[in-house]
ZAMARGU-4260 file (C-alpha; in steps of 0.2 Angstrom, whole numbers, plus 5000, padded with zeros to 4 digits):
<rodrens>
0) 5000/5000/5000 | 5005/5018/4999 | 5005/5031/5013 | 5007/5049/5007 | 5012/5064/5018
5) 5002/5080/5013 | 5012/5095/5019 | 5000/5109/5015 | 4984/5100/5021 | 4993/5093/5037
10) 4987/5075/5033 | 4991/5058/5028 | 4983/5049/5013 | 4982/5030/5013 | 4981/5022/4995
15) 4976/5004/4997 | 4984/4992/4984 | 4970/4982/4976 | 4982/4969/4970 | 4982/4973/4952
20) 4993/4989/4953 | 4979/5000/4955 | 4975/5009/4972 | 4960/5014/4981 | 4960/5031/4990
25) 4954/5032/5008 | 4949/5047/5018 | 4965/5058/5023 | 4970/5057/5041 | 4972/5074/5049
30) 4989/5078/5058 | 4992/5091/5071 | 5007/5098/5061 | 5014/5099/5044 | 5023/5083/5039
35) 5040/5085/5031 | 5045/5067/5030 | 5038/5050/5032 | 5045/5032/5033 | 5038/5015/5038
40) 5046/5001/5048 | 5042/4989/5062 | 5047/5001/5076 | 5040/4990/5090 | 5046/4974/5083
45) 5029/4966/5083 | 5028/4962/5065 | 5018/4977/5060 | 5023/4991/5050 | 5023/5007/5060
50) 5025/5025/5054 | 5038/5038/5059 | 5033/5056/5054 | 5044/5071/5054 | 5039/5089/5060
55) 5051/5101/5052 | 5043/5116/5061 | 5045/5108/5078 | 5061/5099/5075 | 5053/5083/5081
60) 5048/5065/5074 | 5032/5056/5080 | 5030/5037/5080 | 5013/5031/5074 | 5010/5013/5079
65) 5000/5000/5069 | 4988/4990/5079 | 4989/4976/5066 | 4973/4981/5056 | 4981/4996/5047
70) 4974/5008/5060 | 4987/5020/5068 | 4988/5030/5084 | 5000/5043/5088 | 5014/5037/5100
75) 5030/5045/5107 | 5037/5061/5101 | 5056/5063/5100 | 5066/5080/5098 | 5079/5079/5085
80) 5088/5093/5076 | 5082/5109/5067 | 5070/5106/5052 | 5070/5087/5050 | 5067/5084/5031
85) 5071/5065/5028 | 5070/5048/5036 | 5079/5031/5034 | 5076/5015/5043 | 5088/5000/5045
90) 5096/4989/5059 | 5112/4999/5060 | 5119/4991/5076 | 5114/4973/5071 | 5104/4970/5087
95) 5088/4965/5078 | 5079/4982/5081 | 5075/4994/5068 | 5085/5010/5070 | 5082/5027/5061
100) 5092/5041/5053 | 5084/5059/5053 | 5092/5072/5041 | 5090/5089/5050 | 5092/5101/5036
105) 5094/5118/5046 | 5106/5110/5058 | 5117/5101/5045 | 5117/5085/5055 | 5110/5068/5056
110) 5100/5061/5072 | 5103/5042/5075 | 5087/5035/5084 | 5088/5018/5092 | 5074/5008/5101
115) 5074/5010/5120 | 5068/4994/5127 | 5066/5001/5145 | 5056/5016/5139 | 5048/5007/5125
120) 5051/5021/5113 | 5064/5028/5101 | 5078/5039/5108 | 5092/5049/5101 | 5108/5039/5102
125) 5120/5051/5093 | 5120/5067/5082 | 5133/5067/5068 | 5138/5080/5055 | 5130/5077/5038
130) 5146/5081/5028 | 5138/5097/5020 | 5125/5110/5021 | 5106/5107/5021 | 5104/5088/5021
135) 5088/5085/5012 | 5088/5066/5008 | 5096/5051/5017 | 5097/5032/5012 | 5108/5018/5017
140) 5117/5002/5010 | 5132/4992/5013 | 5144/5003/5002 | 5160/4995/5009 | 5155/4977/5009
145) 5158/4974/5027 | 5140/4968/5031 | 5135/4984/5040 | 5122/4997/5034 | 5131/5013/5029
150) 5123/5030/5026 | 5122/5042/5011 | 5115/5059/5013 | 5111/5072/5000 | 5117/5090/5005
155) 5107/5102/4995 | 5116/5118/5001 | 5134/5111/4997 | 5130/5101/4981 | 5137/5086/4988
160) 5132/5068/4993 | 5141/5062/5009 | 5144/5044/5014 | 5146/5039/5032 | 5153/5022/5035
165) 5146/5011/5049 | 5159/5005/5061 | 5149/4989/5065 | 5141/4995/5081 | 5130/5009/5074
170) 5143/5022/5076 | 5149/5031/5060 | 5166/5037/5053 | 5167/5055/5048 | 5157/5060/5033
175) 5166/5060/5016 | 5158/5071/5003 | 5157/5068/4984 | 5152/5081/4972 | 5135/5080/4964
180) 5125/5091/4953 | 5117/5108/4959 | 5106/5107/4974 | 5104/5088/4976 | 5087/5084/4984
185) 5086/5065/4983 | 5097/5051/4984 | 5094/5032/4980 | 5106/5017/4983 | 5106/5004/4969
190) 5118/4994/4959 | 5116/5003/4943 | 5131/4996/4934 | 5127/4978/4939 | 5144/4975/4947
195) 5137/4970/4964 | 5142/4986/4975 | 5128/4998/4978 | 5130/5015/4968 | 5121/5031/4971
200) 5108/5040/4960 | 5105/5058/4965 | 5091/5070/4959 | 5098/5088/4957 | 5085/5102/4957
205) 5094/5118/4952 | 5086/5135/4956 | 5084/5138/4938 | 5084/5127/4922 | 5081/5109/4920
210) 5084/5096/4934 | 5098/5083/4932 | 5102/5066/4938 | 5120/5062/4945 | 5126/5044/4946
215) 5140/5040/4958 | 5148/5024/4954 | 5154/5013/4968 | 5171/5009/4962 | 5178/4999/4976
220) 5170/4988/4989 | 5183/4994/5002 | 5185/5013/4998 | 5168/5018/4994 | 5162/5029/4980
225) 5175/5035/4968 | 5167/5037/4951 | 5154/5049/4945 | 5150/5042/4927 | 5144/5027/4918
230) 5152/5022/4901 | 5142/5008/4894 | 5153/4996/4884 | 5169/5005/4888 | 5185/4995/4886
235) 5204/4998/4887 | 5204/5004/4869 | 5192/5019/4872 | 5197/5037/4875 | 5204/5042/4891
240) 5208/5058/4901 | 5226/5061/4898 | 5227/5077/4908 | 5212/5083/4919 | 5205/5100/4913
245) 5211/5112/4926 | 5198/5122/4936 | 5196/5140/4929 | 5195/5155/4940 | 5191/5173/4933
250) 5183/5189/4938 | 5166/5195/4933 | 5166/5202/4915 | 5182/5194/4911 | 5187/5189/4893
255) 5183/5172/4886 | 5193/5157/4893 | 5199/5144/4880 | 5201/5126/4885 | 5213/5115/4875
260) 5203/5098/4874 | 5217/5089/4863 | 5228/5091/4879 | 5215/5084/4890 | 5209/5068/4880
265) 5219/5055/4872 | 5213/5039/4862 | 5225/5024/4860 | 5218/5019/4843 | 5212/5035/4835
270) 5220/5052/4832 | 5214/5066/4843 | 5206/5075/4828 | 5194/5060/4827 | 5187/5063/4844
275) 5170/5072/4845 | 5168/5084/4860 | 5152/5089/4869 | 5147/5098/4885 | 5138/5084/4893
280) 5134/5094/4909 | 5134/5112/4915 | 5128/5115/4932 | 5126/5134/4930 | 5123/5139/4912
285) 5117/5156/4917 | 5135/5160/4921 | 5139/5160/4902 | 5133/5168/4886 | 5139/5152/4877
290) 5150/5137/4879 | 5156/5133/4862 | 5167/5119/4855 | 5178/5120/4840 | 5181/5102/4835
295) 5194/5106/4822 | 5205/5116/4834 | 5200/5105/4849 | 5195/5120/4860 | 5181/5124/4872
300) 5177/5143/4873 | 5169/5149/4889 | 5160/5166/4885 | 5155/5173/4901 | 5138/5182/4904
305) 5139/5200/4908 | 5138/5204/4927 | 5136/5186/4931 | 5146/5177/4945 | 5146/5161/4954
310) 5152/5143/4950 | 5148/5130/4938 | 5154/5112/4935 | 5156/5108/4917 | 5158/5090/4911
315) 5166/5088/4894 | 5163/5071/4885 | 5176/5065/4872 | 5168/5051/4860 | 5179/5041/4848
320) 5172/5035/4831 | 5167/5018/4839 | 5156/5027/4851 | 5166/5024/4866 | 5168/5040/4877
325) 5176/5047/4892 | 5171/5062/4903 | 5181/5075/4913 | 5173/5088/4924 | 5181/5104/4930
330) 5175/5119/4940 | 5173/5136/4934 | 5173/5150/4947 | 5168/5168/4942 | 5172/5180/4956
335) 5160/5195/4958 | 5167/5212/4954 | 5167/5220/4971 | 5156/5236/4975 | 5165/5248/4987
340) 5155/5252/5003 | 5148/5270/5005 | 5153/5279/5022 | 5143/5292/5030 | 5147/5304/5044
345) 5132/5315/5047 | 5137/5332/5039 | 5141/5347/5049 | 5155/5354/5059 | 5158/5348/5077
350) 5165/5357/5092 | 5172/5351/5108 | 5184/5357/5122 | 5202/5352/5122 | 5204/5337/5134
355) 5186/5332/5133 | 5179/5317/5125 | 5172/5320/5107 | 5159/5307/5101 | 5148/5305/5085
360) 5140/5291/5076 | 5142/5286/5058 | 5136/5272/5046 | 5140/5264/5030 | 5131/5254/5017
365) 5137/5240/5005 | 5127/5232/4991 | 5137/5217/4993 | 5127/5210/5008 | 5138/5195/5011
370) 5154/5205/5012 | 5165/5208/5027 | 5172/5225/5032 | 5186/5233/5042 | 5188/5251/5046
375) 5201/5264/5052 | 5199/5281/5058 | 5212/5296/5058 | 5206/5309/5070 | 5218/5322/5061
380) 5228/5327/5076 | 5243/5317/5073 | 5238/5302/5084 | 5239/5291/5069 | 5227/5279/5060
385) 5217/5268/5072 | 5206/5253/5070 | 5188/5256/5071 | 5175/5244/5077 | 5159/5241/5066
390) 5143/5236/5073 | 5132/5223/5065 | 5119/5236/5059 | 5133/5244/5049 | 5135/5259/5061
395) 5151/5265/5070 | 5155/5276/5085 | 5168/5289/5084 | 5176/5293/5101 | 5192/5303/5104
400) 5200/5315/5116 | 5208/5330/5107 | 5223/5336/5117 | 5225/5353/5109 | 5214/5367/5102
405) 5213/5368/5083 | 5203/5363/5068 | 5204/5345/5064 | 5198/5334/5049 | 5194/5316/5054
410) 5194/5303/5041 | 5185/5286/5042 | 5190/5273/5029 | 5180/5257/5027 | 5188/5242/5017
415) 5177/5227/5011 | 5183/5210/5010 | 5189/5212/4992 | 5200/5227/4997 | 5189/5241/4990
420) 5190/5256/5002 | 5178/5271/5004 | 5180/5286/5016 | 5171/5301/5023 | 5177/5316/5032
425) 5171/5328/5045 | 5178/5344/5053 | 5180/5346/5072 | 5183/5362/5080 | 5192/5360/5097
430) 5191/5375/5108 | 5206/5380/5119 | 5202/5378/5138 | 5211/5389/5150 | 5223/5380/5162
435) 5218/5379/5180 | 5230/5389/5191 | 5235/5385/5209 | 5247/5397/5219 | 5253/5395/5237
440) 5266/5402/5249 | 5270/5406/5267 | 5258/5418/5275 | 5272/5430/5280 | 5289/5435/5275
445) 5302/5447/5281 | 5305/5463/5271 | 5320/5461/5260 | 5319/5442/5261 | 5315/5432/5246
450) 5296/5427/5246 | 5294/5410/5237 | 5277/5408/5227 | 5273/5390/5222 | 5266/5389/5205
455) 5256/5375/5197 | 5244/5374/5182 | 5235/5360/5174 | 5228/5360/5157 | 5214/5349/5151
460) 5223/5347/5135 | 5241/5343/5131 | 5245/5362/5130 | 5262/5368/5137 | 5262/5382/5149
465) 5272/5395/5140 | 5272/5409/5153 | 5266/5417/5169 | 5261/5435/5174 | 5263/5438/5193
470) 5255/5453/5201 | 5264/5454/5218 | 5252/5467/5225 | 5265/5480/5229 | 5265/5488/5211
475) 5276/5475/5204 | 5270/5465/5189 | 5282/5451/5184 | 5282/5442/5167 | 5290/5425/5167
480) 5294/5414/5152 | 5291/5395/5153 | 5283/5385/5167 | 5294/5386/5183 | 5287/5377/5199
485) 5291/5393/5209 | 5296/5411/5208 | 5303/5423/5221 | 5300/5441/5225 | 5308/5453/5238
490) 5296/5465/5246 | 5305/5481/5250 | 5297/5487/5265 | 5286/5481/5280 | 5275/5480/5289
495) 5262/5478/5276 | 5250/5466/5268 | 5249/5462/5250 | 5237/5452/5238 | 5246/5441/5225
500) 5238/5436/5209 | 5245/5425/5195 | 5240/5421/5177 | 5246/5406/5167 | 5246/5407/5148
505) 5246/5391/5138 | 5253/5389/5120 | 5236/5393/5113 | 5235/5410/5122 | 5222/5404/5134
510) 5225/5411/5152 | 5220/5404/5169 | 5220/5415/5184 | 5225/5410/5202 | 5217/5411/5214
515) 5204/5404/5202 | 5191/5418/5197 | 5173/5415/5199 | 5164/5411/5183 | 5148/5422/5183
520) 5142/5418/5165 | 5146/5406/5151 | 5140/5409/5133 | 5138/5390/5129 | 5132/5384/5145
525) 5119/5398/5147 | 5113/5398/5129 | 5095/5393/5129 | 5080/5394/5117 | 5064/5404/5118
530) 5072/5418/5129 | 5090/5422/5134 | 5095/5417/5152 | 5096/5430/5165 | 5109/5444/5162
535) 5111/5439/5143 | 5104/5447/5128 | 5107/5443/5109 | 5107/5459/5098 | 5112/5466/5082
540) 5116/5484/5077 | 5101/5487/5065 | 5100/5506/5068 | 5119/5511/5066 | 5137/5507/5070
545) 5142/5498/5085 | 5148/5508/5100 | 5131/5516/5103 | 5119/5504/5112 | 5105/5514/5105
550) 5108/5506/5089 | 5105/5488/5095 | 5089/5478/5093 | 5086/5461/5100 | 5088/5445/5090
555) 5073/5434/5090 | 5072/5415/5094 | 5067/5406/5078 | 5065/5389/5086 | 5083/5385/5081
560) 5093/5401/5083 | 5092/5419/5088 | 5091/5428/5071 | 5084/5445/5064 | 5066/5440/5061
565) 5063/5424/5071 | 5057/5415/5056 | 5065/5398/5053 | 5075/5395/5037 | 5080/5407/5024
570) 5088/5424/5026 | 5080/5438/5035 | 5075/5453/5025 | 5087/5468/5023 | 5104/5470/5031
575) 5100/5457/5044 | 5101/5443/5032 | 5109/5427/5038 | 5113/5436/5055 | 5111/5424/5070
580) 5118/5419/5087 | 5120/5402/5093 | 5134/5390/5100 | 5138/5383/5082 | 5134/5391/5065
585) 5132/5409/5071 | 5134/5422/5058 | 5136/5440/5056 | 5125/5451/5046 | 5128/5461/5029
590) 5144/5471/5027 | 5148/5487/5018 | 5155/5478/5003 | 5137/5471/5001 | 5129/5488/5001
595) 5125/5489/5019 | 5128/5507/5027 | 5138/5499/5041 | 5144/5482/5045 | 5131/5472/5054
600) 5137/5463/5070 | 5129/5448/5079 | 5131/5453/5098 | 5131/5443/5114 | 5129/5455/5128
605) 5129/5452/5147 | 5125/5464/5161 | 5134/5462/5178 | 5124/5462/5194 | 5138/5465/5206
610) 5153/5476/5206 | 5171/5469/5204 | 5186/5467/5193 | 5180/5456/5178 | 5189/5448/5163
615) 5184/5436/5148 | 5192/5419/5150 | 5191/5402/5141 | 5187/5411/5125 | 5188/5405/5107
620) 5180/5409/5090 | 5182/5399/5074 | 5176/5404/5057 | 5174/5386/5051 | 5169/5387/5033
625) 5184/5384/5022 | 5177/5395/5008 | 5175/5411/5019 | 5175/5428/5011 | 5193/5429/5012
630) 5193/5444/5024 | 5189/5434/5039 | 5177/5440/5052 | 5180/5454/5065 | 5178/5453/5084
635) 5177/5468/5095 | 5173/5469/5114 | 5165/5484/5122 | 5160/5489/5140 | 5145/5499/5138
640) 5149/5510/5123 | 5168/5510/5126 | 5179/5499/5115 | 5191/5488/5127 | 5209/5492/5123
645) 5217/5479/5111 | 5201/5469/5109 | 5198/5471/5091 | 5205/5457/5080 | 5202/5449/5062
650) 5200/5430/5063 | 5204/5421/5046 | 5193/5407/5040 | 5197/5390/5049 | 5207/5398/5062
655) 5203/5397/5080 | 5207/5413/5091 | 5206/5417/5109 | 5200/5434/5115 | 5204/5432/5134
660) 5204/5450/5140 | 5204/5459/5157 | 5189/5471/5157 | 5194/5481/5173 | 5182/5487/5187
665) 5164/5485/5182 | 5149/5492/5192 | 5132/5484/5194 | 5122/5487/5178 | 5138/5488/5166
670) 5136/5478/5150 | 5149/5468/5141 | 5147/5467/5122 | 5155/5453/5112 | 5152/5458/5094
675) 5156/5448/5078 | 5155/5457/5062 | 5158/5453/5043 | 5173/5463/5040 | 5165/5471/5025
680) 5158/5455/5017 | 5147/5442/5026 | 5149/5428/5013 | 5152/5411/5020 | 5156/5417/5038
685) 5148/5404/5050 | 5157/5404/5066 | 5158/5394/5083 | 5159/5404/5098 | 5162/5402/5117
690) 5168/5413/5131 | 5165/5415/5150 | 5164/5431/5161 | 5174/5429/5177 | 5175/5440/5193
695) 5193/5441/5199 | 5197/5435/5217 | 5205/5445/5231 | 5221/5436/5228 | 5234/5427/5240
700) 5237/5437/5255 | 5255/5439/5262 | 5261/5449/5277 | 5277/5457/5275 | 5286/5460/5292
705) 5298/5474/5296 | 5316/5468/5301 | 5328/5478/5312 | 5344/5486/5306 | 5359/5475/5310
710) 5378/5481/5311 | 5393/5474/5319 | 5407/5484/5329 | 5424/5476/5331 | 5426/5468/5348
715) 5441/5479/5354 | 5452/5493/5347 | 5469/5498/5355 | 5476/5515/5354 | 5494/5522/5357
720) 5489/5538/5365 | 5507/5544/5365 | 5506/5544/5346 | 5488/5544/5340 | 5474/5545/5353
725) 5460/5546/5341 | 5447/5532/5338 | 5442/5532/5320 | 5431/5519/5312 | 5425/5523/5294
730) 5410/5517/5283 | 5404/5504/5295 | 5390/5495/5286 | 5371/5494/5291 | 5362/5479/5285
735) 5343/5481/5284 | 5333/5472/5271 | 5319/5485/5271 | 5319/5501/5261 | 5320/5511/5277
740) 5329/5527/5284 | 5339/5526/5300 | 5344/5537/5315 | 5357/5533/5328 | 5367/5538/5344
745) 5384/5534/5351 | 5391/5535/5369 | 5411/5534/5368 | 5411/5529/5387 | 5423/5543/5393
750) 5409/5554/5400 | 5408/5565/5384 | 5389/5560/5384 | 5377/5553/5371 | 5380/5560/5354
755) 5370/5559/5338 | 5376/5547/5325 | 5379/5553/5307 | 5372/5540/5295 | 5375/5540/5276
760) 5357/5535/5271 | 5362/5531/5253 | 5377/5520/5257 | 5369/5513/5273 | 5385/5516/5283
765) 5391/5526/5298 | 5408/5531/5305 | 5415/5533/5323 | 5428/5547/5327 | 5433/5552/5345
770) 5449/5557/5354 | 5453/5551/5371 | 5462/5562/5383 | 5470/5549/5394 | 5475/5531/5395
775) 5461/5519/5400 | 5449/5506/5395 | 5432/5513/5388 | 5416/5505/5382 | 5408/5512/5366
780) 5389/5509/5364 | 5381/5512/5347 | 5361/5512/5344 | 5353/5513/5327 | 5334/5513/5324
785) 5324/5512/5307 | 5309/5522/5302 | 5297/5507/5306 | 5304/5506/5324 | 5316/5492/5322
790) 5332/5495/5334 | 5349/5487/5336 | 5364/5491/5348 | 5382/5485/5349 | 5397/5489/5359
795) 5416/5489/5357 | 5430/5491/5370 | 5444/5504/5367 | 5461/5501/5375 | 5470/5518/5376
800) 5488/5515/5381 | 5507/5514/5377 | 5513/5499/5367 | 5527/5487/5372 | 5545/5489/5365
805) 5554/5474/5357 | 5573/5474/5356 | 5584/5464/5343 | 5593/5448/5349 | 5610/5441/5344
810) 5614/5423/5349 | 5626/5409/5343 | 5629/5390/5342 | 5639/5377/5332 | 5632/5367/5318
815) 5628/5352/5329 | 5620/5360/5344 | 5602/5366/5347 | 5599/5383/5357 | 5585/5390/5367
820) 5582/5408/5364 | 5573/5419/5377 | 5568/5434/5365 | 5562/5444/5380 | 5579/5444/5388
825) 5594/5455/5385 | 5603/5447/5370 | 5615/5461/5366 | 5603/5475/5364 | 5593/5476/5380
830) 5577/5467/5386 | 5560/5469/5378 | 5549/5481/5389 | 5531/5488/5391 | 5527/5504/5399
835) 5512/5496/5407 | 5522/5481/5413 | 5509/5469/5406 | 5518/5459/5392 | 5508/5443/5389
840) 5522/5430/5386 | 5510/5417/5379 | 5506/5429/5365 | 5524/5429/5359 | 5524/5422/5341
845) 5536/5421/5326 | 5531/5431/5312 | 5543/5423/5300 | 5552/5406/5299 | 5572/5406/5301
850) 5581/5407/5285 | 5589/5390/5289 | 5587/5377/5303 | 5570/5373/5312 | 5562/5384/5325
855) 5550/5379/5339 | 5539/5391/5349 | 5539/5385/5367 | 5524/5396/5372 | 5533/5405/5386
860) 5543/5418/5377 | 5557/5407/5372 | 5560/5398/5355 | 5571/5383/5352 | 5582/5384/5336
865) 5590/5368/5329 | 5604/5370/5316 | 5607/5351/5314 | 5608/5344/5297 | 5607/5361/5288
870) 5625/5368/5292 | 5636/5352/5290 | 5645/5359/5275 | 5653/5372/5287 | 5671/5367/5291
875) 5680/5371/5307 | 5683/5390/5307 | 5668/5394/5296 | 5651/5401/5301 | 5634/5406/5294
880) 5619/5416/5301 | 5600/5413/5302 | 5587/5426/5306 | 5568/5427/5311 | 5556/5440/5316
885) 5545/5438/5332 | 5531/5448/5340 | 5526/5452/5358 | 5509/5458/5364 | 5503/5466/5380
890) 5487/5462/5389 | 5477/5475/5379 | 5483/5469/5362 | 5497/5481/5359 | 5510/5473/5349
895) 5529/5476/5344 | 5541/5465/5334 | 5560/5463/5332 | 5573/5452/5323 | 5583/5437/5331
900) 5600/5434/5322 | 5608/5417/5326 | 5627/5414/5321 | 5631/5396/5318 | 5649/5390/5318
905) 5657/5375/5309 | 5666/5360/5317 | 5677/5346/5308 | 5667/5331/5303 | 5676/5314/5301
910) 5678/5307/5284 | 5668/5291/5278 | 5679/5277/5271 | 5671/5263/5262 | 5679/5246/5258
915) 5687/5243/5242 | 5688/5226/5234 | 5697/5219/5219 | 5699/5202/5211 | 5714/5197/5201
920) 5722/5181/5194 | 5737/5174/5203 | 5754/5179/5197 | 5746/5195/5190 | 5750/5213/5197
925) 5736/5223/5203 | 5736/5242/5199 | 5723/5254/5206 | 5722/5269/5196 | 5719/5287/5202
930) 5710/5292/5213 | 5714/5275/5220 | 5706/5269/5236 | 5698/5287/5239 | 5686/5285/5224
935) 5671/5279/5235 | 5676/5289/5251 | 5668/5305/5257 | 5669/5320/5269 | 5654/5331/5273
940) 5666/5345/5275 | 5669/5344/5256 | 5687/5339/5256 | 5698/5324/5253 | 5715/5330/5259
945) 5721/5317/5272 | 5736/5317/5283 | 5740/5299/5280 | 5733/5283/5273 | 5738/5268/5282
950) 5738/5250/5275 | 5730/5240/5288 | 5737/5222/5291 | 5727/5206/5290 | 5729/5188/5289
955) 5727/5188/5270 | 5737/5204/5266 | 5755/5199/5262 | 5767/5210/5252 | 5783/5205/5245
960) 5796/5218/5242 | 5813/5218/5234 | 5813/5201/5228 | 5819/5198/5210 | 5808/5183/5207
965) 5794/5174/5214 | 5775/5178/5216 | 5771/5194/5224 | 5758/5186/5236 | 5762/5171/5246
970) 5752/5162/5259 | 5756/5161/5278 | 5768/5146/5275 | 5778/5154/5261 | 5791/5168/5261
975) 5779/5182/5262 | 5779/5193/5277 | 5765/5200/5287 | 5766/5219/5285 | 5764/5221/5304
980) 5780/5211/5306 | 5791/5222/5295 | 5785/5239/5301 | 5800/5250/5301 | 5811/5237/5293
985) 5820/5246/5278 | 5821/5229/5269 | 5803/5230/5265 | 5801/5248/5269 | 5787/5258/5277
990) 5772/5260/5265 | 5774/5278/5269 | 5762/5293/5268 | 5751/5297/5253 | 5746/5316/5255
995) 5732/5317/5244 | 5742/5317/5228 | 5730/5313/5214 | 5745/5307/5204 | 5750/5294/5216
1000) 5745/5276/5213 | 5748/5261/5224 | 5755/5246/5215 | 5754/5230/5225 | 5767/5222/5215
1005) 5782/5224/5226 | 5789/5238/5215 | 5783/5255/5220
</rodrens>
């Protein structure tokens, strides 16, 4: 019988076989789901055929059991993979039970179901990969002749049939894919070539064109499917593939490809020219305008269709004259010509503060929907090209912190998988932000001393602090280059209290104030629609030139901006055309070059509500259109109707300028006007604007203390009243750090009374001059006061007296004897004296060192002189002198000096004799040449004139004299004589005296 699954009507139809090959229809059986596959088999093992029905939508299969009469009831439901599309039943593990294979199309896998005896139902035993995409049909057979049922599955999405070999226990090896036709949708196992092994027949259903059937021939019982073609009646004499046709890969719209078929096919019996070539299969004919064969040339020409891309398998058949043929299949791949993506950053100009995070979103489109993309961004500030993340919805987020003010152009590049790149740009205006300033220092300092002010400034960007301006509060304003950590200042006079202020400037000209000023108004932060915030007004000079507030009229909120007529879109009438005021895209009015009587300015005005010193800070203006009028825009600042000094400036297109400016002391009700004009022509002059109005603080307070004057008098002064009784000390310095004047008094201590002190105010010095009438000790007291009340006193002691008298000294000693000299005693010229009888012997010192010898001060008025070692060259009867100068001092410090002369006499010093040694051969005379034995002898007195030289005797010294023959030297047993034994004997003679005669030589040869 036949059972048919009706998908659209959700039912089963039963067609009963009447036994003659005709069928009887029965009433369809309704199902609770749309069946996607159906298979029959004895699930329960009771001998009846049951049904297993797949539900693709639910990803399940349901068992419908047969009660033996052909009536079915729904049984267990088993969850399998996504979208089951095919079923196959067989005993896969050889246990006698029927197992089931389910092809899950959307999951690209197979579910293996086995009977669970315990649960009395089917259960998933394993899930395996189908070997391709979208498995649509499954069958089984013993493909490798091992007695087990293997599986073959048609994978529609990958144009393959995959074979999974059974390992004998119901488990399977990895899927091995074989190429089929386009979109294989059904597979059948059958021995189509009659050789015994099961082959595969595949039905291919391409998306367009006629369907095809592929036959996969099982060429080996052990290795599975290897062939793809059938050649009936083929034998060894038929044509064969000599060189497989190589696959072809070209780009879309490429020129024709020509295939050499004579190189691909050979025939052992017939010439190549006898072969007939045909294209037996083309899986994607839409890829070509024509596939033509030139039999004479033996070529296949592939003429590619315009704008077509994809793949095609082309099979070429070569047939010989006898009808035998062979086929070869090759793959043609036509790569699509890539379309570049289109990048979009929302148009406009963006503004942000330096150091703040800038963010904006962008997007891109690409008609190649299956492409992949990478992206980079260059923010234009030198930070380099950076990778940019792309969102699945083809959007991206730009986020960057600009470190410095300026106008930057960021660029986004997006590259698709084929290397095509597209880009978009946007302009970003980065406003300079003033540095934050901190100053600190000690609360007080002495006048004239260096006060250290600690400086620190932080900038939200990467700006460098280029300089400082310090107002010290005492009228001194100091300008400093660079960014020191501290600076010093000397306050001239105290007591007083001053307030210090500091301004730090960065490289962009932005200025920060310390202590930090109070921000009372901010253009950007306060900008609001409908009506200006408190204190603000937005104006234009409709009635005449700027500088007269009577000429100003309000700008009107248009829902987007403040402009001349309050009407959204389009220019306002008259000279107010295009004029508007807002954070971005503000614009001046008409200029005189356009026929306006005067330049029309867009004006931001703020009226102060409390008095104080005001300034403009954190300011920037940027005419951002690259095609500005060429003249730039004009900016001026006024307080009431008065132009602020140095405030007017012309700002060129795409240039950011600061207009930080002190405004001076303002009263309640004063109005500050910031006016932006066209500089004669308003064409293409949109601008970005920001500034703040700040109230200056009181400053850092420092107390400057007064310091008293300081001077130092000498401890004591001695006067010789017999010669000069006057005390005279000139130009004694006064040290006072302050810018003061001084007065003073002096008491000389002798009863002359308190006297006024003469002070040189310019030189800061004073002098003392006084004559003492009589000897004595006096205390002088000096007191000096400055004009701020600081006072200092000092004293000195004056000794008015007669000084001591020192007399010369003459002493003598010999060259080897030290001598103690009492310089206070009478040494030939009388003793040293003091009229006051108070010589302090311990203060006696040598003013010079002796000209020779060594000198020791004994500390009691005596010196020890040692001549030894420095006068040895003196001989007896000779002498030399040494001198030194000494000084005596009395108890009051009076001094006197004299000279000591020491006469040193010479003495005779013994000479120094050194041994002489000679070595001679026996029987050889020894002659000692001049100066003989004296050559190595010395005399410290510098002479070698000796009274006698005696030859000393000794046991080895023998001298033979007067003998006509025989050796001159003999030993003690010979005839020689010891010299001592012949002393005075004329036979041998006396050696005699040698009186230093340089020509005398002693010959020890018995001759002379």
